[in-house]
PDB file of N, CA, C and O in Angstrom:
ATOM      1  N   MET A   1       0.857  -1.161   0.000  1.00  0.00           N
ATOM      2  CA  MET A   1       0.000   0.000   0.000  1.00  0.00           C
ATOM      3  C   MET A   1       0.910   1.233   0.000  1.00  0.00           C
ATOM      4  O   MET A   1       1.855   1.321   0.785  1.00  0.00           O
ATOM      5  N   ILE A   2       0.618   2.155  -0.867  1.00  0.00           N
ATOM      6  CA  ILE A   2       1.372   3.398  -0.940  1.00  0.00           C
ATOM      7  C   ILE A   2       0.502   4.522  -0.400  1.00  0.00           C
ATOM      8  O   ILE A   2      -0.643   4.686  -0.820  1.00  0.00           O
ATOM      9  N   LYS A   3       1.048   5.292   0.529  1.00  0.00           N
ATOM     10  CA  LYS A   3       0.332   6.409   1.146  1.00  0.00           C
ATOM     11  C   LYS A   3       1.137   7.685   0.921  1.00  0.00           C
ATOM     12  O   LYS A   3       2.353   7.637   0.740  1.00  0.00           O
ATOM     13  N   THR A   4       0.461   8.804   0.935  1.00  0.00           N
ATOM     14  CA  THR A   4       1.132  10.098   0.875  1.00  0.00           C
ATOM     15  C   THR A   4       0.764  10.890   2.115  1.00  0.00           C
ATOM     16  O   THR A   4      -0.288  10.672   2.716  1.00  0.00           O
ATOM     17  N   LEU A   5       1.639  11.809   2.490  1.00  0.00           N
ATOM     18  CA  LEU A   5       1.366  12.660   3.636  1.00  0.00           C
ATOM     19  C   LEU A   5       0.296  13.681   3.274  1.00  0.00           C
ATOM     20  O   LEU A   5       0.205  14.117   2.126  1.00  0.00           O
ATOM     21  N   GLN A   6      -0.503  14.053   4.249  1.00  0.00           N
ATOM     22  CA  GLN A   6      -1.553  15.047   4.066  1.00  0.00           C
ATOM     23  C   GLN A   6      -1.281  16.216   5.009  1.00  0.00           C
ATOM     24  O   GLN A   6      -0.833  16.029   6.141  1.00  0.00           O
ATOM     25  N   ARG A   7      -1.561  17.424   4.521  1.00  0.00           N
ATOM     26  CA  ARG A   7      -1.366  18.615   5.353  1.00  0.00           C
ATOM     27  C   ARG A   7      -2.383  18.589   6.491  1.00  0.00           C
ATOM     28  O   ARG A   7      -3.569  18.334   6.283  1.00  0.00           O
ATOM     29  N   HIS A   8      -1.888  18.859   7.702  1.00  0.00           N
ATOM     30  CA  HIS A   8      -2.724  18.929   8.897  1.00  0.00           C
ATOM     31  C   HIS A   8      -2.234  20.131   9.694  1.00  0.00           C
ATOM     32  O   HIS A   8      -1.315  20.007  10.504  1.00  0.00           O
ATOM     33  N   GLY A   9      -2.845  21.296   9.467  1.00  0.00           N
ATOM     34  CA  GLY A   9      -2.359  22.534  10.085  1.00  0.00           C
ATOM     35  C   GLY A   9      -0.989  22.862   9.520  1.00  0.00           C
ATOM     36  O   GLY A   9      -0.816  22.920   8.302  1.00  0.00           O
ATOM     37  N   ASN A  10      -0.010  23.079  10.397  1.00  0.00           N
ATOM     38  CA  ASN A  10       1.357  23.360   9.961  1.00  0.00           C
ATOM     39  C   ASN A  10       2.204  22.095   9.871  1.00  0.00           C
ATOM     40  O   ASN A  10       3.416  22.173   9.674  1.00  0.00           O
ATOM     41  N   SER A  11       1.584  20.952  10.011  1.00  0.00           N
ATOM     42  CA  SER A  11       2.304  19.674  10.014  1.00  0.00           C
ATOM     43  C   SER A  11       1.857  18.813   8.848  1.00  0.00           C
ATOM     44  O   SER A  11       0.978  19.185   8.071  1.00  0.00           O
ATOM     45  N   GLN A  12       2.481  17.664   8.750  1.00  0.00           N
ATOM     46  CA  GLN A  12       2.097  16.643   7.776  1.00  0.00           C
ATOM     47  C   GLN A  12       1.595  15.431   8.551  1.00  0.00           C
ATOM     48  O   GLN A  12       2.133  15.090   9.604  1.00  0.00           O
ATOM     49  N   ALA A  13       0.558  14.782   8.019  1.00  0.00           N
ATOM     50  CA  ALA A  13      -0.035  13.632   8.710  1.00  0.00           C
ATOM     51  C   ALA A  13      -0.035  12.414   7.793  1.00  0.00           C
ATOM     52  O   ALA A  13      -0.238  12.527   6.584  1.00  0.00           O
ATOM     53  N   LEU A  14       0.191  11.266   8.381  1.00  0.00           N
ATOM     54  CA  LEU A  14       0.057   9.995   7.682  1.00  0.00           C
ATOM     55  C   LEU A  14      -1.214   9.356   8.203  1.00  0.00           C
ATOM     56  O   LEU A  14      -1.292   8.992   9.376  1.00  0.00           O
ATOM     57  N   VAL A  15      -2.202   9.216   7.349  1.00  0.00           N
ATOM     58  CA  VAL A  15      -3.496   8.665   7.760  1.00  0.00           C
ATOM     59  C   VAL A  15      -3.448   7.150   7.585  1.00  0.00           C
ATOM     60  O   VAL A  15      -3.169   6.643   6.499  1.00  0.00           O
ATOM     61  N   LEU A  16      -3.727   6.441   8.677  1.00  0.00           N
ATOM     62  CA  LEU A  16      -3.730   4.973   8.646  1.00  0.00           C
ATOM     63  C   LEU A  16      -5.154   4.480   8.459  1.00  0.00           C
ATOM     64  O   LEU A  16      -6.054   4.851   9.213  1.00  0.00           O
ATOM     65  N   ASP A  17      -5.355   3.638   7.447  1.00  0.00           N
ATOM     66  CA  ASP A  17      -6.687   3.100   7.173  1.00  0.00           C
ATOM     67  C   ASP A  17      -7.096   2.099   8.246  1.00  0.00           C
ATOM     68  O   ASP A  17      -6.256   1.499   8.917  1.00  0.00           O
ATOM     69  N   LYS A  18      -8.402   1.937   8.389  1.00  0.00           N
ATOM     70  CA  LYS A  18      -8.951   1.063   9.420  1.00  0.00           C
ATOM     71  C   LYS A  18      -8.397  -0.364   9.347  1.00  0.00           C
ATOM     72  O   LYS A  18      -8.077  -0.924  10.396  1.00  0.00           O
ATOM     73  N   PRO A  19      -8.265  -0.981   8.169  1.00  0.00           N
ATOM     74  CA  PRO A  19      -7.701  -2.346   8.127  1.00  0.00           C
ATOM     75  C   PRO A  19      -6.280  -2.423   8.691  1.00  0.00           C
ATOM     76  O   PRO A  19      -5.914  -3.422   9.311  1.00  0.00           O
ATOM     77  N   ILE A  20      -5.479  -1.374   8.478  1.00  0.00           N
ATOM     78  CA  ILE A  20      -4.119  -1.365   9.021  1.00  0.00           C
ATOM     79  C   ILE A  20      -4.174  -1.285  10.547  1.00  0.00           C
ATOM     80  O   ILE A  20      -3.452  -2.006  11.237  1.00  0.00           O
ATOM     81  N   LEU A  21      -5.033  -0.406  11.069  1.00  0.00           N
ATOM     82  CA  LEU A  21      -5.182  -0.292  12.525  1.00  0.00           C
ATOM     83  C   LEU A  21      -5.664  -1.601  13.131  1.00  0.00           C
ATOM     84  O   LEU A  21      -5.206  -1.995  14.204  1.00  0.00           O
ATOM     85  N   GLU A  22      -6.588  -2.281  12.450  1.00  0.00           N
ATOM     86  CA  GLU A  22      -7.087  -3.570  12.956  1.00  0.00           C
ATOM     87  C   GLU A  22      -5.968  -4.599  12.996  1.00  0.00           C
ATOM     88  O   GLU A  22      -5.888  -5.384  13.941  1.00  0.00           O
ATOM     89  N   MET A  23      -5.092  -4.608  11.973  1.00  0.00           N
ATOM     90  CA  MET A  23      -3.972  -5.553  11.974  1.00  0.00           C
ATOM     91  C   MET A  23      -3.018  -5.266  13.130  1.00  0.00           C
ATOM     92  O   MET A  23      -2.418  -6.187  13.684  1.00  0.00           O
ATOM     93  N   LEU A  24      -2.875  -3.989  13.498  1.00  0.00           N
ATOM     94  CA  LEU A  24      -2.027  -3.615  14.624  1.00  0.00           C
ATOM     95  C   LEU A  24      -2.707  -3.838  15.967  1.00  0.00           C
ATOM     96  O   LEU A  24      -2.051  -3.843  17.008  1.00  0.00           O
ATOM     97  N   GLY A  25      -4.034  -4.023  15.940  1.00  0.00           N
ATOM     98  CA  GLY A  25      -4.778  -4.108  17.185  1.00  0.00           C
ATOM     99  C   GLY A  25      -4.839  -2.748  17.858  1.00  0.00           C
ATOM    100  O   GLY A  25      -4.831  -2.659  19.086  1.00  0.00           O
ATOM    101  N   ALA A  26      -4.899  -1.686  17.060  1.00  0.00           N
ATOM    102  CA  ALA A  26      -4.870  -0.325  17.587  1.00  0.00           C
ATOM    103  C   ALA A  26      -6.169   0.397  17.265  1.00  0.00           C
ATOM    104  O   ALA A  26      -6.843   0.089  16.282  1.00  0.00           O
ATOM    105  N   GLY A  27      -6.507   1.363  18.112  1.00  0.00           N
ATOM    106  CA  GLY A  27      -7.667   2.215  17.901  1.00  0.00           C
ATOM    107  C   GLY A  27      -7.236   3.664  18.015  1.00  0.00           C
ATOM    108  O   GLY A  27      -6.045   3.958  18.116  1.00  0.00           O
ATOM    109  N   GLU A  28      -8.197   4.562  17.999  1.00  0.00           N
ATOM    110  CA  GLU A  28      -7.847   5.985  18.000  1.00  0.00           C
ATOM    111  C   GLU A  28      -7.207   6.446  19.307  1.00  0.00           C
ATOM    112  O   GLU A  28      -6.544   7.483  19.328  1.00  0.00           O
ATOM    113  N   ASP A  29      -7.389   5.697  20.402  1.00  0.00           N
ATOM    114  CA  ASP A  29      -6.799   6.076  21.685  1.00  0.00           C
ATOM    115  C   ASP A  29      -5.542   5.287  22.024  1.00  0.00           C
ATOM    116  O   ASP A  29      -4.970   5.471  23.099  1.00  0.00           O
ATOM    117  N   THR A  30      -5.102   4.404  21.115  1.00  0.00           N
ATOM    118  CA  THR A  30      -3.938   3.565  21.377  1.00  0.00           C
ATOM    119  C   THR A  30      -2.648   4.370  21.218  1.00  0.00           C
ATOM    120  O   THR A  30      -2.421   4.955  20.159  1.00  0.00           O
ATOM    121  N   PRO A  31      -1.798   4.412  22.250  1.00  0.00           N
ATOM    122  CA  PRO A  31      -0.508   5.080  22.073  1.00  0.00           C
ATOM    123  C   PRO A  31       0.370   4.272  21.122  1.00  0.00           C
ATOM    124  O   PRO A  31       0.400   3.043  21.189  1.00  0.00           O
ATOM    125  N   LEU A  32       1.078   4.960  20.243  1.00  0.00           N
ATOM    126  CA  LEU A  32       1.918   4.297  19.250  1.00  0.00           C
ATOM    127  C   LEU A  32       3.369   4.727  19.432  1.00  0.00           C
ATOM    128  O   LEU A  32       3.655   5.905  19.647  1.00  0.00           O
ATOM    129  N   GLN A  33       4.277   3.763  19.343  1.00  0.00           N
ATOM    130  CA  GLN A  33       5.713   4.028  19.391  1.00  0.00           C
ATOM    131  C   GLN A  33       6.202   4.138  17.953  1.00  0.00           C
ATOM    132  O   GLN A  33       5.973   3.233  17.152  1.00  0.00           O
ATOM    133  N   LEU A  34       6.874   5.241  17.618  1.00  0.00           N
ATOM    134  CA  LEU A  34       7.435   5.427  16.284  1.00  0.00           C
ATOM    135  C   LEU A  34       8.947   5.308  16.368  1.00  0.00           C
ATOM    136  O   LEU A  34       9.577   5.892  17.250  1.00  0.00           O
ATOM    137  N   SER A  35       9.530   4.544  15.441  1.00  0.00           N
ATOM    138  CA  SER A  35      10.982   4.438  15.381  1.00  0.00           C
ATOM    139  C   SER A  35      11.391   4.342  13.916  1.00  0.00           C
ATOM    140  O   SER A  35      10.572   4.038  13.049  1.00  0.00           O
ATOM    141  N   VAL A  36      12.648   4.599  13.656  1.00  0.00           N
ATOM    142  CA  VAL A  36      13.185   4.554  12.303  1.00  0.00           C
ATOM    143  C   VAL A  36      14.314   3.537  12.286  1.00  0.00           C
ATOM    144  O   VAL A  36      15.178   3.534  13.163  1.00  0.00           O
ATOM    145  N   SER A  37      14.296   2.675  11.278  1.00  0.00           N
ATOM    146  CA  SER A  37      15.348   1.677  11.139  1.00  0.00           C
ATOM    147  C   SER A  37      15.663   1.513   9.658  1.00  0.00           C
ATOM    148  O   SER A  37      14.800   1.121   8.873  1.00  0.00           O
ATOM    149  N   GLY A  38      16.897   1.813   9.280  1.00  0.00           N
ATOM    150  CA  GLY A  38      17.312   1.630   7.887  1.00  0.00           C
ATOM    151  C   GLY A  38      16.458   2.394   6.893  1.00  0.00           C
ATOM    152  O   GLY A  38      16.196   1.894   5.799  1.00  0.00           O
ATOM    153  N   GLY A  39      16.020   3.584   7.244  1.00  0.00           N
ATOM    154  CA  GLY A  39      15.205   4.380   6.326  1.00  0.00           C
ATOM    155  C   GLY A  39      13.733   4.006   6.318  1.00  0.00           C
ATOM    156  O   GLY A  39      12.970   4.507   5.492  1.00  0.00           O
ATOM    157  N   SER A  40      13.325   3.129   7.232  1.00  0.00           N
ATOM    158  CA  SER A  40      11.924   2.720   7.334  1.00  0.00           C
ATOM    159  C   SER A  40      11.314   3.244   8.619  1.00  0.00           C
ATOM    160  O   SER A  40      11.968   3.269   9.662  1.00  0.00           O
ATOM    161  N   LEU A  41      10.070   3.659   8.542  1.00  0.00           N
ATOM    162  CA  LEU A  41       9.316   4.084   9.720  1.00  0.00           C
ATOM    163  C   LEU A  41       8.613   2.867  10.285  1.00  0.00           C
ATOM    164  O   LEU A  41       7.906   2.164   9.563  1.00  0.00           O
ATOM    165  N   ILE A  42       8.802   2.611  11.571  1.00  0.00           N
ATOM    166  CA  ILE A  42       8.177   1.468  12.234  1.00  0.00           C
ATOM    167  C   ILE A  42       7.172   1.995  13.245  1.00  0.00           C
ATOM    168  O   ILE A  42       7.516   2.799  14.112  1.00  0.00           O
ATOM    169  N   VAL A  43       5.939   1.545  13.133  1.00  0.00           N
ATOM    170  CA  VAL A  43       4.852   1.958  14.024  1.00  0.00           C
ATOM    171  C   VAL A  43       4.451   0.741  14.842  1.00  0.00           C
ATOM    172  O   VAL A  43       4.055  -0.286  14.292  1.00  0.00           O
ATOM    173  N   THR A  44       4.558   0.864  16.180  1.00  0.00           N
ATOM    174  CA  THR A  44       4.261  -0.253  17.075  1.00  0.00           C
ATOM    175  C   THR A  44       3.331   0.219  18.183  1.00  0.00           C
ATOM    176  O   THR A  44       3.627   1.208  18.853  1.00  0.00           O
ATOM    177  N   PRO A  45       2.189  -0.484  18.393  1.00  0.00           N
ATOM    178  CA  PRO A  45       1.343  -0.121  19.534  1.00  0.00           C
ATOM    179  C   PRO A  45       2.106  -0.312  20.839  1.00  0.00           C
ATOM    180  O   PRO A  45       2.830  -1.294  21.005  1.00  0.00           O
ATOM    181  N   VAL A  46       1.941   0.627  21.759  1.00  0.00           N
ATOM    182  CA  VAL A  46       2.587   0.535  23.060  1.00  0.00           C
ATOM    183  C   VAL A  46       1.767  -0.407  23.925  1.00  0.00           C
ATOM    184  O   VAL A  46       0.550  -0.259  24.036  1.00  0.00           O
ATOM    185  N   ASN A  47       2.436  -1.378  24.539  1.00  0.00           N
ATOM    186  CA  ASN A  47       1.750  -2.296  25.434  1.00  0.00           C
ATOM    187  C   ASN A  47       1.512  -1.580  26.748  1.00  0.00           C
ATOM    188  O   ASN A  47       2.438  -1.364  27.529  1.00  0.00           O
ATOM    189  N   THR A  48       0.259  -1.215  26.984  1.00  0.00           N
ATOM    190  CA  THR A  48      -0.062  -0.488  28.202  1.00  0.00           C
ATOM    191  C   THR A  48      -0.562  -1.411  29.303  1.00  0.00           C
ATOM    192  O   THR A  48      -0.988  -0.944  30.359  1.00  0.00           O
ATOM    193  N   GLY A  49      -0.513  -2.715  29.064  1.00  0.00           N
ATOM    194  CA  GLY A  49      -0.968  -3.660  30.083  1.00  0.00           C
ATOM    195  C   GLY A  49      -2.486  -3.795  30.107  1.00  0.00           C
ATOM    196  O   GLY A  49      -3.179  -3.263  29.240  1.00  0.00           O
ATOM    197  N   VAL A  50      -2.986  -4.499  31.089  1.00  0.00           N
ATOM    198  CA  VAL A  50      -4.421  -4.763  31.159  1.00  0.00           C
ATOM    199  C   VAL A  50      -5.185  -3.638  31.826  1.00  0.00           C
ATOM    200  O   VAL A  50      -6.395  -3.516  31.634  1.00  0.00           O
ATOM    201  N   GLY A  51      -4.502  -2.811  32.607  1.00  0.00           N
ATOM    202  CA  GLY A  51      -5.170  -1.703  33.284  1.00  0.00           C
ATOM    203  C   GLY A  51      -5.987  -2.169  34.478  1.00  0.00           C
ATOM    204  O   GLY A  51      -6.159  -3.364  34.714  1.00  0.00           O
ATOM    205  N   ARG A  52      -6.484  -1.194  35.218  1.00  0.00           N
ATOM    206  CA  ARG A  52      -7.251  -1.476  36.435  1.00  0.00           C
ATOM    207  C   ARG A  52      -8.528  -2.254  36.128  1.00  0.00           C
ATOM    208  O   ARG A  52      -8.888  -3.168  36.870  1.00  0.00           O
ATOM    209  N   ASP A  53      -9.220  -1.898  35.034  1.00  0.00           N
ATOM    210  CA  ASP A  53     -10.456  -2.610  34.679  1.00  0.00           C
ATOM    211  C   ASP A  53     -10.185  -4.079  34.387  1.00  0.00           C
ATOM    212  O   ASP A  53     -10.968  -4.945  34.776  1.00  0.00           O
ATOM    213  N   GLY A  54      -9.072  -4.367  33.699  1.00  0.00           N
ATOM    214  CA  GLY A  54      -8.724  -5.754  33.404  1.00  0.00           C
ATOM    215  C   GLY A  54      -8.424  -6.550  34.659  1.00  0.00           C
ATOM    216  O   GLY A  54      -8.789  -7.721  34.763  1.00  0.00           O
ATOM    217  N   ILE A  55      -7.759  -5.913  35.614  1.00  0.00           N
ATOM    218  CA  ILE A  55      -7.461  -6.585  36.884  1.00  0.00           C
ATOM    219  C   ILE A  55      -8.749  -6.861  37.643  1.00  0.00           C
ATOM    220  O   ILE A  55      -8.931  -7.947  38.193  1.00  0.00           O
ATOM    221  N   ASP A  56      -9.650  -5.869  37.671  1.00  0.00           N
ATOM    222  CA  ASP A  56     -10.936  -6.059  38.359  1.00  0.00           C
ATOM    223  C   ASP A  56     -11.739  -7.192  37.731  1.00  0.00           C
ATOM    224  O   ASP A  56     -12.337  -7.995  38.446  1.00  0.00           O
ATOM    225  N   ARG A  57     -11.759  -7.266  36.389  1.00  0.00           N
ATOM    226  CA  ARG A  57     -12.497  -8.350  35.715  1.00  0.00           C
ATOM    227  C   ARG A  57     -11.883  -9.712  36.044  1.00  0.00           C
ATOM    228  O   ARG A  57     -12.603 -10.681  36.289  1.00  0.00           O
ATOM    229  N   ALA A  58     -10.551  -9.779  36.047  1.00  0.00           N
ATOM    230  CA  ALA A  58      -9.884 -11.046  36.357  1.00  0.00           C
ATOM    231  C   ALA A  58     -10.190 -11.471  37.792  1.00  0.00           C
ATOM    232  O   ALA A  58     -10.432 -12.651  38.044  1.00  0.00           O
ATOM    233  N   PHE A  59     -10.181 -10.529  38.732  1.00  0.00           N
ATOM    234  CA  PHE A  59     -10.478 -10.844  40.120  1.00  0.00           C
ATOM    235  C   PHE A  59     -11.921 -11.346  40.260  1.00  0.00           C
ATOM    236  O   PHE A  59     -12.181 -12.298  40.996  1.00  0.00           O
ATOM    237  N   GLU A  60     -12.854 -10.702  39.550  1.00  0.00           N
ATOM    238  CA  GLU A  60     -14.256 -11.147  39.596  1.00  0.00           C
ATOM    239  C   GLU A  60     -14.402 -12.556  39.042  1.00  0.00           C
ATOM    240  O   GLU A  60     -15.215 -13.334  39.541  1.00  0.00           O
ATOM    241  N   ASP A  61     -13.625 -12.894  38.015  1.00  0.00           N
ATOM    242  CA  ASP A  61     -13.672 -14.249  37.449  1.00  0.00           C
ATOM    243  C   ASP A  61     -13.100 -15.279  38.418  1.00  0.00           C
ATOM    244  O   ASP A  61     -13.576 -16.414  38.464  1.00  0.00           O
ATOM    245  N   LEU A  62     -12.090 -14.899  39.190  1.00  0.00           N
ATOM    246  CA  LEU A  62     -11.448 -15.817  40.127  1.00  0.00           C
ATOM    247  C   LEU A  62     -12.207 -15.963  41.444  1.00  0.00           C
ATOM    248  O   LEU A  62     -12.118 -16.994  42.111  1.00  0.00           O
ATOM    249  N   GLN A  63     -12.941 -14.938  41.805  1.00  0.00           N
ATOM    250  CA  GLN A  63     -13.614 -14.875  43.106  1.00  0.00           C
ATOM    251  C   GLN A  63     -14.482 -16.107  43.413  1.00  0.00           C
ATOM    252  O   GLN A  63     -14.340 -16.677  44.495  1.00  0.00           O
ATOM    253  N   PRO A  64     -15.371 -16.541  42.514  1.00  0.00           N
ATOM    254  CA  PRO A  64     -16.229 -17.679  42.876  1.00  0.00           C
ATOM    255  C   PRO A  64     -15.442 -18.954  43.199  1.00  0.00           C
ATOM    256  O   PRO A  64     -15.816 -19.701  44.104  1.00  0.00           O
ATOM    257  N   ARG A  65     -14.378 -19.197  42.479  1.00  0.00           N
ATOM    258  CA  ARG A  65     -13.635 -20.441  42.657  1.00  0.00           C
ATOM    259  C   ARG A  65     -12.569 -20.340  43.754  1.00  0.00           C
ATOM    260  O   ARG A  65     -12.363 -21.291  44.508  1.00  0.00           O
ATOM    261  N   TYR A  66     -11.897 -19.194  43.842  1.00  0.00           N
ATOM    262  CA  TYR A  66     -10.745 -19.071  44.745  1.00  0.00           C
ATOM    263  C   TYR A  66     -10.931 -18.034  45.846  1.00  0.00           C
ATOM    264  O   TYR A  66      -9.969 -17.709  46.543  1.00  0.00           O
ATOM    265  N   GLY A  67     -12.142 -17.505  46.023  1.00  0.00           N
ATOM    266  CA  GLY A  67     -12.385 -16.450  46.993  1.00  0.00           C
ATOM    267  C   GLY A  67     -11.962 -16.809  48.404  1.00  0.00           C
ATOM    268  O   GLY A  67     -11.286 -16.019  49.063  1.00  0.00           O
ATOM    269  N   ASP A  68     -12.351 -18.004  48.888  1.00  0.00           N
ATOM    270  CA  ASP A  68     -11.992 -18.415  50.252  1.00  0.00           C
ATOM    271  C   ASP A  68     -10.483 -18.503  50.425  1.00  0.00           C
ATOM    272  O   ASP A  68      -9.940 -18.041  51.429  1.00  0.00           O
ATOM    273  N   MET A  69      -9.810 -19.094  49.450  1.00  0.00           N
ATOM    274  CA  MET A  69      -8.363 -19.240  49.534  1.00  0.00           C
ATOM    275  C   MET A  69      -7.697 -17.854  49.527  1.00  0.00           C
ATOM    276  O   MET A  69      -6.765 -17.621  50.297  1.00  0.00           O
ATOM    277  N   LEU A  70      -8.155 -16.944  48.681  1.00  0.00           N
ATOM    278  CA  LEU A  70      -7.575 -15.605  48.633  1.00  0.00           C
ATOM    279  C   LEU A  70      -7.775 -14.852  49.950  1.00  0.00           C
ATOM    280  O   LEU A  70      -6.886 -14.118  50.381  1.00  0.00           O
ATOM    281  N   ARG A  71      -8.926 -15.024  50.589  1.00  0.00           N
ATOM    282  CA  ARG A  71      -9.166 -14.399  51.889  1.00  0.00           C
ATOM    283  C   ARG A  71      -8.209 -14.940  52.938  1.00  0.00           C
ATOM    284  O   ARG A  71      -7.668 -14.177  53.739  1.00  0.00           O
ATOM    285  N   ARG A  72      -7.995 -16.251  52.941  1.00  0.00           N
ATOM    286  CA  ARG A  72      -7.074 -16.853  53.916  1.00  0.00           C
ATOM    287  C   ARG A  72      -5.649 -16.376  53.678  1.00  0.00           C
ATOM    288  O   ARG A  72      -4.914 -16.134  54.635  1.00  0.00           O
ATOM    289  N   LEU A  73      -5.245 -16.237  52.410  1.00  0.00           N
ATOM    290  CA  LEU A  73      -3.898 -15.760  52.102  1.00  0.00           C
ATOM    291  C   LEU A  73      -3.699 -14.308  52.533  1.00  0.00           C
ATOM    292  O   LEU A  73      -2.593 -13.903  52.893  1.00  0.00           O
ATOM    293  N   ALA A  74      -4.772 -13.536  52.491  1.00  0.00           N
ATOM    294  CA  ALA A  74      -4.689 -12.126  52.853  1.00  0.00           C
ATOM    295  C   ALA A  74      -4.549 -11.916  54.355  1.00  0.00           C
ATOM    296  O   ALA A  74      -4.126 -10.846  54.794  1.00  0.00           O
ATOM    297  N   GLU A  75      -4.898 -12.925  55.146  1.00  0.00           N
ATOM    298  CA  GLU A  75      -4.836 -12.781  56.617  1.00  0.00           C
ATOM    299  C   GLU A  75      -3.424 -12.896  57.134  1.00  0.00           C
ATOM    300  O   GLU A  75      -3.199 -12.799  58.340  1.00  0.00           O
TER     301      GLU A  75
END
């Protein structure tokens, strides 16, 4: 796929099509790491981890099966 830069205010922008973002597993709020290697631009989604919501969901999934054991370990 060949893309050209587009003017965006006083800057130039590279617009990424939705299929490319889907292949990266990225959305409009995903932080991206940009690097250059051998004259190539490399775009990599930043692994931000599961976040607090992911931890809460995992704990809720574990609670029914391991709740008693987790309470005893916490004492």
